[in-house]
C-alpha positions in Angstrom: 0.5 -47.5 109.7 3.9 -48.5 108.3 2.0 -50.4 105.5 0.3 -47.2 104.5 3.7 -45.4 104.4 5.2 -48.1 102.2 2.2 -47.9 99.8 2.6 -44.2 99.5 6.3 -44.5 99.1 5.8 -46.9 96.3 3.2 -44.8 94.5 5.5 -41.8 94.9 8.4 -43.7 93.3 6.1 -45.0 90.5 4.9 -41.5 89.9 8.4 -40.1 89.7 9.4 -42.8 87.5 6.5 -42.2 85.1 7.3 -38.5 85.0 11.0 -39.2 84.3 10.0 -41.6 81.6 7.7 -39.2 80.1 10.3 -36.4 80.3 12.8 -38.7 78.6 10.3 -39.7 76.0 9.5 -36.1 75.3 13.2 -35.3 75.0 13.7 -38.1 72.6 10.9 -37.0 70.5 12.2 -33.4 70.5 15.6 -34.6 69.5 14.1 -36.9 66.8 12.0 -34.0 65.4 15.0 -31.7 65.5 17.0 -34.4 63.6 14.2 -34.8 61.1 14.0 -31.1 60.6 17.7 -30.9 60.1 17.7 -33.8 57.6 14.8 -32.2 55.7 16.6 -28.9 55.5 19.7 -30.7 54.2 17.6 -32.6 51.7 16.0 -29.4 50.6 19.4 -27.5 50.3 20.7 -30.4 48.2 17.7 -30.4 46.0 18.0 -26.8 45.4 21.7 -27.1 44.6 20.9 -29.9 42.2 18.2 -27.8 40.5 20.6 -24.9 40.2 23.2 -27.2 38.6 20.6 -28.7 36.3 19.5 -25.2 35.2 23.2 -24.0 34.8 23.8 -27.1 32.6 20.8 -26.5 30.5 21.8 -22.9 30.1 25.2 -23.9 29.1 23.9 -26.4 26.6 21.6 -23.7 25.1 24.4 -21.2 24.9 26.6 -23.7 23.2 24.0 -24.8 20.7 23.2 -21.0 20.0 27.0 -20.2 19.5 27.3 -23.4 17.3 24.3 -22.2 15.2 25.8 -18.7 14.8 29.0 -20.2 13.7 27.4 -22.5 11.1 25.3 -19.5 9.9 28.4 -17.3 9.7 30.3 -20.1 7.8 27.5 -20.6 5.4 27.1 -17.0 4.8 30.9 -16.6 4.2 30.8 -19.5 1.7 27.9 -17.9 0.0 29.5 -14.5 -0.3 32.7 -16.1 -1.5 30.9 -18.1 -4.2 29.0 -15.0 -5.3 32.0 -12.9 -5.5 33.9 -15.8 -7.3 30.9 -16.0 -9.8 30.8 -12.3 -10.3 34.6 -12.2 -10.9 34.3 -15.0 -13.4 31.5 -13.4 -15.3 33.5 -10.1 -15.5 36.5 -11.9 -16.7 34.6 -13.9 -19.3 32.8 -10.7 -20.4 36.1 -8.9 -20.8 37.6 -11.7 -22.7 34.6 -11.9 -25.0 34.7 -8.2 -25.7 38.4 -8.3 -26.6 38.0 -11.4 -28.8 34.9 -9.8 -30.4 36.8 -6.6 -31.2 40.1 -8.3 -32.3 38.0 -10.1 -34.9 36.5 -6.7 -36.1 37.9 -7.3 -39.5 35.5 -10.4 -40.0 32.5 -8.3 -38.7 29.8 -7.7 -41.5 29.1 -4.3 -40.2 31.6 -2.6 -38.0 29.4 0.7 -37.8 26.6 -1.2 -36.3 28.8 -2.9 -33.7 30.4 0.6 -32.9 26.9 2.0 -32.4 25.8 -1.0 -30.1 28.9 -0.4 -27.9 28.2 3.3 -27.4 24.6 2.7 -26.0 23.9 4.5 -22.6 23.4 1.2 -20.7 27.1 0.5 -21.1 27.7 3.2 -18.4 26.1 0.8 -15.8 28.7 -1.9 -16.1 31.7 -2.3 -13.8 34.6 0.0 -14.1 37.2 -2.4 -15.5 34.6 -3.5 -18.2 33.9 0.1 -19.2 37.7 0.6 -19.6 37.8 -2.5 -22.0 34.7 -0.9 -23.9 36.6 2.4 -24.3 39.7 0.9 -25.6 37.8 -1.3 -28.0 35.5 1.6 -29.2 38.6 3.4 -30.2 39.9 0.3 -32.1 36.5 0.0 -33.9 36.6 3.7 -34.6 39.9 3.4 -36.1 38.7 0.5 -38.3 35.8 2.6 -39.5 38.0 5.6 -40.4 40.4 3.2 -42.2 37.6 1.8 -44.2 36.2 5.4 -44.9 39.7 6.6 -46.0 40.0 3.7 -48.5 36.7 4.5 -50.1 37.1 8.3 -49.7 33.8 8.4 -47.7 33.9 11.7 -45.9 30.3 11.4 -44.7 31.2 8.2 -42.9 34.1 9.9 -41.3 32.0 12.9 -40.1 29.1 10.6 -38.9 31.4 8.2 -37.1 33.4 11.1 -35.5 30.3 12.8 -34.3 28.9 9.5 -32.8 32.0 8.6 -30.9 32.7 12.1 -29.6 29.1 12.5 -28.4 28.8 9.1 -26.7 32.2 8.9 -25.1 30.9 11.6 -22.6 29.1 8.8 -21.0 32.2 7.6 -19.5 33.6 10.8 -18.4 31.7 10.6 -15.1 32.7 7.1 -14.4 33.8 6.3 -10.9 36.7 4.3 -12.1 39.9 6.5 -12.6 41.2 4.3 -15.5 38.0 4.8 -17.5 38.3 8.5 -17.1 42.0 8.4 -18.2 41.1 6.4 -21.2 38.3 8.7 -22.1 40.5 11.8 -21.7 43.1 10.1 -24.0 40.5 9.0 -26.5 39.0 12.5 -27.1 38.4 12.4 -30.9 38.0 15.1 -33.4 35.9 14.7 -36.4 38.9 14.4 -38.7 41.1 12.0 -36.8 41.1 8.7 -35.2 41.3 8.8 -31.4 43.7 5.7 -31.3 46.2 7.6 -33.4 47.3 10.0 -30.7 50.8 9.7 -29.6 50.1 10.9 -26.1 47.6 8.0 -25.3 49.5 4.7 -24.4 46.4 2.9 -22.9 44.3 3.0 -26.2 47.1 2.0 -28.6 46.2 -1.1 -30.5 47.8 -4.3 -29.5 
């Protein structure tokens, strides 16, 4: 009888130990699974943070590149506009100088009347304002030259023709947007019997 009790007790102890071991094992597995889950979540979070940082860096690089490109384009456009303005200014100055030199040498012109007619063509009104003012001043000089020649030869027909030509075509400059041009035209109003450059009230059209 005692042997049976001992065997039962041993079996009971074994079962208890097995259950305890199983419970411990399950607990260990649960803890390991929890740790694995926590580690996985941490790794996922780190990966998301890294991805966000990479995207932010890429966006920052893209923005920097775009800003650099815009700056380069702005600098290029500024240089281009500056060069164009400089060229326009140089061309205008050269044209003004050429006109002045051409008219200053009017005594050497083979036909002053033809030159005067060329300077009074309608397309002159499309030139810049400072060029038009030079034209008006030098038209008066050429007109005075024509009148001086006509007086020396007593050519009344040439005086009337030249006066009519100048008085009719100077009206092209009356509506100019440049105030200096308007002033010179108003001072250069010619009659058919006198030179517009001989007016004592006009200081801008006096010969140099």
